[in-house]
C-alpha positions in Angstrom: 56.6 99.1 -253.4 59.0 96.8 -255.2 56.8 93.8 -254.5 53.7 95.7 -255.8 55.6 96.5 -259.1 56.9 93.0 -259.3 53.4 91.6 -258.9 52.1 93.9 -261.5 54.8 92.8 -264.0 54.0 89.1 -263.3 50.3 89.7 -263.7 51.0 91.6 -267.0 53.2 88.7 -268.1 50.5 86.1 -267.1 47.8 88.1 -268.9 50.0 88.5 -272.1 50.7 84.7 -272.0 47.0 84.0 -271.6 46.2 86.4 -274.4 48.9 84.6 -276.6 47.4 81.2 -275.8 43.9 82.4 -276.5 45.0 84.0 -279.8 46.7 80.7 -280.9 43.7 78.6 -280.0 41.4 81.0 -281.9 43.7 80.9 -284.9 43.7 77.1 -284.9 40.0 77.0 -284.4 39.5 79.4 -287.4 41.9 77.4 -289.5 40.0 74.2 -288.7 36.6 75.8 -289.4 37.8 77.2 -292.7 39.3 73.9 -293.8 36.2 72.0 -292.7 34.0 74.5 -294.6 36.1 73.9 -297.7 35.9 70.2 -297.1 32.1 70.4 -296.7 32.0 72.5 -299.9 34.1 69.9 -301.7 31.8 67.1 -300.5 28.7 69.0 -301.5 30.1 69.4 -305.0 30.9 65.7 -305.1 27.4 64.8 -304.0 25.9 67.0 -306.7 28.1 65.4 -309.3 27.2 61.9 -308.1 23.5 62.8 -308.1 23.8 64.0 -311.7 25.6 60.8 -312.6 23.0 58.7 -310.8 20.2 60.5 -312.8 22.0 59.8 -316.1 22.6 56.1 -315.2 19.0 55.7 -314.1 17.8 57.1 -317.5 20.1 54.6 -319.2 18.6 51.8 -317.2 15.1 53.0 -317.8 15.5 53.0 -321.6 16.3 49.3 -321.9 13.4 48.6 -319.6 11.0 50.6 -321.8 12.4 48.8 -324.8 12.0 45.4 -323.2 8.4 46.3 -322.3 7.7 47.4 -325.9 9.4 44.2 -327.2 7.3 42.1 -324.8 4.1 43.7 -326.0 5.1 43.2 -329.6 6.0 39.6 -328.9 2.6 39.0 -327.2 0.8 40.6 -330.1 2.7 38.3 -332.6 1.9 35.3 -330.5 -1.8 36.2 -330.6 -1.6 36.6 -334.3 0.2 33.3 -334.7 -2.5 31.5 -332.6 -5.2 33.2 -334.8 -3.4 32.2 -337.9 -3.0 28.6 -336.6 -6.7 28.5 -335.8 -7.6 29.9 -339.2 -5.3 27.3 -340.8 -7.0 24.5 -338.8 -10.4 25.8 -339.8 -9.3 26.0 -343.5 -7.9 22.5 -343.3 -11.1 21.2 -341.8 -13.2 22.9 -344.5 -10.9 21.4 -347.2 -11.2 17.9 -345.7 -15.0 18.3 -345.5 -15.1 19.5 -349.1 -12.9 16.5 -350.1 -15.1 14.1 -348.2 -18.3 15.6 -349.9 -16.6 15.3 -353.3 -15.7 11.7 -352.7 -19.3 11.0 -351.6 -20.7 12.4 -354.7 
């Protein structure tokens, strides 16, 4: 009977040791999961902040591009007006030269 009681006590000790190890493993696993969850939450918050910053920076970049496009359009329009003015000046000069030539002939 003594050996049966001894075996039961050893089995109870083994089971309690196994339960202790399982509890420790579970506690560590839960701690790891909770810390990884908080790390994931922190990273998600950082990603959201970076996305907002990216959007703001993109808007800042888009404004000068729009301004450049507007300035380029205005510059092209001014160049066209300058060419028209130059053509008009040449035509006026030719008319004046023709008029002077006619006046000299008369």
